[in-house]
C-alpha positions in Angstrom: 84.1 80.7 74.7 87.4 80.3 76.0 89.4 83.7 76.8 93.0 83.7 77.4 93.8 86.2 80.3 97.3 87.8 80.6 98.1 90.2 83.5 101.5 92.2 83.9 100.5 95.0 85.8 102.9 95.0 88.5 105.4 92.4 89.8 102.7 89.3 89.4 103.3 87.3 86.0 99.9 86.1 85.2 98.0 83.6 82.4 94.4 82.3 82.8 91.9 80.4 80.9 88.3 81.0 81.5 85.5 79.3 79.9 82.0 81.2 79.5 79.0 79.0 79.8 75.7 80.6 79.6 77.2 83.8 80.7 78.7 81.9 83.4 82.5 82.2 84.2 84.6 79.0 85.1 88.1 79.2 85.6 89.9 76.4 83.8 93.6 77.4 85.1 95.2 80.4 86.8 98.9 80.8 87.0 100.9 83.4 88.9 104.4 83.7 88.8 105.4 85.9 91.9 108.3 88.0 92.2 108.1 89.1 95.8 111.1 87.5 96.6 113.0 89.2 94.1 111.9 92.7 95.3 111.8 92.0 99.0 115.3 93.6 99.4 114.2 96.8 97.9 111.3 97.2 100.1 109.2 97.7 97.1 109.1 96.9 93.2 111.9 97.7 91.4 110.2 98.7 87.7 113.0 97.3 85.4 113.7 94.4 87.1 110.2 93.5 87.1 110.0 94.3 83.4 112.9 92.0 82.7 111.2 89.0 84.8 108.2 89.3 82.9 109.8 88.8 79.8 111.4 85.6 81.1 108.3 84.5 83.0 105.5 85.2 80.2 106.2 82.4 77.8 106.3 79.9 80.8 103.3 80.9 82.4 101.2 80.9 79.3 102.4 77.4 78.2 101.6 76.0 81.6 98.0 77.4 81.7 97.8 75.9 78.5 99.2 72.6 79.3 97.3 72.3 82.8 93.8 73.3 80.4 94.6 70.5 78.0 94.3 73.2 75.5 96.0 74.8 72.1 96.4 78.2 71.8 94.1 77.5 68.4 91.1 77.0 70.7 91.0 80.3 72.4 88.6 82.7 71.2 89.6 85.9 72.8 92.8 87.3 74.2 92.3 90.0 77.2 95.3 91.8 78.3 96.0 94.4 81.3 96.6 97.7 79.3 96.5 99.8 82.5 97.0 101.2 85.1 100.1 99.9 86.3 104.0 100.3 85.9 104.3 101.2 82.1 107.4 99.1 81.5 105.8 96.0 82.9 102.4 96.9 81.1 104.4 97.0 77.7 105.7 93.7 78.1 102.5 92.1 78.2 101.0 94.0 75.7 103.8 93.2 73.2 103.4 89.7 74.0 99.6 89.6 73.8 99.8 91.4 70.5 102.3 89.2 69.3 99.9 85.9 69.8 97.1 87.6 68.5 98.7 88.4 65.1 100.4 85.1 64.7 97.3 83.1 65.6 94.5 85.4 64.4 92.9 85.7 67.6 90.8 89.0 68.5 92.5 91.1 71.4 91.1 93.5 73.7 92.7 95.8 76.2 91.6 95.9 80.0 91.8 98.4 82.6 93.3 96.6 85.9 90.6 98.2 88.0 87.9 96.7 86.2 89.9 93.6 86.5 89.4 93.6 90.3 85.8 94.2 90.1 85.4 91.4 88.2 87.4 89.2 90.6 84.5 89.0 92.6 82.3 87.3 90.0 84.9 84.7 89.8 83.1 82.5 92.2 80.8 80.1 90.5 78.0 79.8 92.8 77.5 83.5 93.6 76.1 86.3 91.6 76.3 89.7 93.0 73.3 91.8 93.4 73.3 95.4 91.6 73.7 98.2 91.8 76.2 97.9 94.4 79.7 100.1 95.9 82.7 98.3 95.1 85.9 99.2 97.4 88.9 98.5 95.3 92.0 98.6 97.7 95.4 97.5 96.9 99.0 98.9 96.8 98.4 101.3 94.0 94.8 102.1 94.1 92.1 102.9 96.8 88.8 103.6 95.1 85.1 103.6 95.5 83.1 102.6 92.5 79.2 102.5 92.3 78.4 99.7 89.7 75.2 99.7 87.8 76.0 96.6 85.7 79.1 94.7 84.5 80.8 97.6 82.2 78.8 100.5 83.8 80.8 102.1 86.6 81.3 105.5 88.2 84.0 106.4 90.7 82.7 108.2 93.5 85.7 108.3 95.7 89.3 107.9 95.6 92.4 108.4 97.3 94.3 111.9 97.2 97.6 110.5 97.6 98.8 107.5 99.1 96.7 103.9 98.6 95.8 102.2 101.6 98.2 99.1 100.6 101.0 101.7 99.8 100.8 102.7 103.4 100.8 99.6 104.7 104.2 99.0 102.8 105.9 102.3 104.0 104.6 101.9 107.6 105.8 98.1 107.5 109.0 99.2 106.2 109.4 102.4 109.1 108.5 99.4 111.7 111.2 97.1 110.0 108.5 94.3 109.3 109.3 93.5 106.2 107.6 93.4 102.5 104.7 93.0 101.5 103.5 95.3 104.1 99.6 94.4 104.4 100.2 90.7 105.4 103.2 92.0 107.6 101.2 94.7 109.5 98.6 91.8 109.7 100.6 89.5 111.1 102.0 91.8 113.9 98.8 93.2 115.0 96.7 91.9 117.6 93.8 90.1 116.7 92.2 89.4 120.0 91.0 92.6 121.0 90.3 91.6 124.5 94.1 91.6 124.8 95.0 94.9 126.0 98.3 96.6 124.9 99.4 99.1 127.9 100.8 101.6 125.3 98.9 104.9 124.6 99.3 105.2 120.8 96.8 106.9 118.9 97.2 107.6 115.0 94.7 109.7 113.0 92.0 108.5 110.8 92.7 111.0 107.7 89.5 112.5 106.2 87.3 110.1 108.1 84.8 112.9 108.7 85.2 114.7 105.4 81.6 115.1 103.4 83.4 113.6 100.2 84.3 109.7 99.7 87.8 110.4 99.0 90.9 109.0 100.9 94.1 110.3 102.5 96.8 108.1 103.9 100.0 110.1 103.7 99.5 111.6 106.7 98.9 108.2 108.5 102.3 107.5 107.2 104.0 110.7 108.3 102.3 110.1 111.7 104.0 106.9 112.4 107.1 108.1 110.8 107.2 110.8 113.6 106.0 108.7 116.1 108.9 105.9 115.9 111.5 109.1 115.6 110.5 110.1 118.9 110.4 106.8 120.5 113.9 105.8 119.1 115.5 108.9 120.8 114.6 107.1 124.2 115.7 103.5 122.9 115.3 101.1 120.0 111.6 100.2 119.4 110.5 97.1 121.1 108.5 94.3 120.3 105.6 95.5 122.2 106.1 98.9 120.7 105.9 97.3 117.2 102.8 95.3 117.8 101.0 98.4 119.2 101.9 100.6 116.3 100.7 97.6 113.8 97.5 97.2 115.4 96.7 100.9 115.6 97.8 101.2 112.1 95.7 98.5 110.9 92.8 99.8 112.6 93.0 103.3 111.6 93.1 102.2 108.1 90.3 99.9 108.2 88.2 102.7 110.0 88.6 105.1 107.2 87.9 102.1 104.5 84.9 100.9 106.5 83.4 104.4 107.1 83.5 105.7 103.5 82.3 102.6 101.8 79.3 102.1 104.2 78.2 106.0 103.8 78.7 105.7 99.8 76.4 102.7 100.1 73.8 104.3 101.8 74.0 107.4 99.9 73.5 105.6 96.5 70.9 103.2 98.4 72.7 99.9 96.8 71.7 96.5 97.0 75.3 95.2 98.3 78.7 96.0 99.1 81.7 94.6 97.5 85.5 94.4 98.0 88.2 93.9 95.9 92.1 94.0 95.3 95.2 93.2 97.0 94.2 94.5 100.7 90.9 92.6 100.4 92.8 89.4 101.6 93.3 91.3 104.8 90.9 89.2 107.3 90.0 91.8 109.8 88.9 94.0 106.9 86.8 91.4 105.1 85.4 90.7 108.6 84.5 94.2 109.7 83.1 95.0 106.5 81.0 92.3 106.0 79.4 92.3 109.6 78.8 96.3 109.1 77.4 95.8 105.6 74.8 93.0 106.9 73.9 95.4 110.1 72.4 97.9 107.2 70.7 95.2 105.3 73.0 94.9 102.6 74.8 91.8 100.8 78.5 91.7 101.0 80.6 89.9 98.3 84.5 89.6 98.2 87.0 87.7 95.9 87.9 83.8 96.9 91.7 84.4 98.6 93.4 83.2 95.5 91.7 85.9 93.3 92.4 89.0 95.7 96.0 89.6 94.6 96.7 90.5 90.8 95.3 87.5 88.6 94.6 87.0 84.8 91.4 85.1 85.4 89.9 88.3 86.3 91.5 90.1 83.5 90.0 87.5 81.2 86.5 87.7 82.7 86.7 91.8 82.1 87.6 91.0 78.7 84.5 88.7 78.2 82.3 91.7 79.4 84.0 94.2 77.2 84.0 91.8 74.2 80.3 91.3 74.6 79.3 94.6 75.0 81.6 95.7 72.3 82.7 98.5 74.0 86.2 98.4 72.4 87.3 97.4 69.0 89.0 94.0 69.2 92.1 94.4 67.3 95.7 95.0 68.1 95.6 98.7 67.7 92.8 98.8 70.6 95.3 97.8 73.2 96.8 100.7 74.4 98.1 102.1 77.8 95.2 103.9 79.5 94.9 104.5 83.0 91.0 105.6 83.3 88.1 103.3 84.3 85.5 103.3 81.8 82.5 105.2 83.4 
């Protein structure tokens, strides 16, 4: 079975062709057109501009995906497109394009939840099949959720952010520090990796809700704490490189401490076999390493997507599309593709 995946939930225009053989996924090709250079001057994604770029880029990335795979659109068996959550204007561009293809070439089409796509990204490693049940930490610019996975297509959200997502906190704090966009990689680059190297600057930031009994998250307080800290420091003199490094390091550890603590507590409560990590922030090496080490200490397996599938991509949408098509959870027709921000439970 050949699936064409289309992803336009935010600012990345992506198309992928995925082959399923014996329930094993094989990514034939995955094309992503990034808009980071366009939005960097705004310090974040400018929605109307993102939608306009999707209109220009979609035909190019789909044609390139087909060309690299040496396939014709007639050979595609299913079209899977992101239906939400995300920027509505961006989603509508992708869905309208996918619907047009499905109508023109008489192909079945299915709308996919973006978060289920991130879950599916962990299965794109052809040599690994995650052990279930599992707890998956989905962490990105717009989302921070803990999801209990019993099987592909069977999910229960056990924790989520009450305000800012972790990736959003990274972006806003990086902007406060003048480190650039996107914030996650900028803060990771600025932070001290070798903890044997001490930074002689006493900075302690809060770990919001780390001791709460539930598995929900909150990062707006951390952002505010950094805002007030930098404001007070600037009253004396402009921030030094040493101060920015110290704040970036403490910010990264504050966010990671909360993410790891909540994820492992949820894993123990639900007695899962493995811990999974996905989403754009899963590219953070410090987070990947610490969560893997701590999971193994508890005797749990750890799974993470390959680096090229951590950010928004269409291969993960194609695989989630196959799961939904196989389980017949949705009607595979044009009317089934609607904007829906709820992860199926």
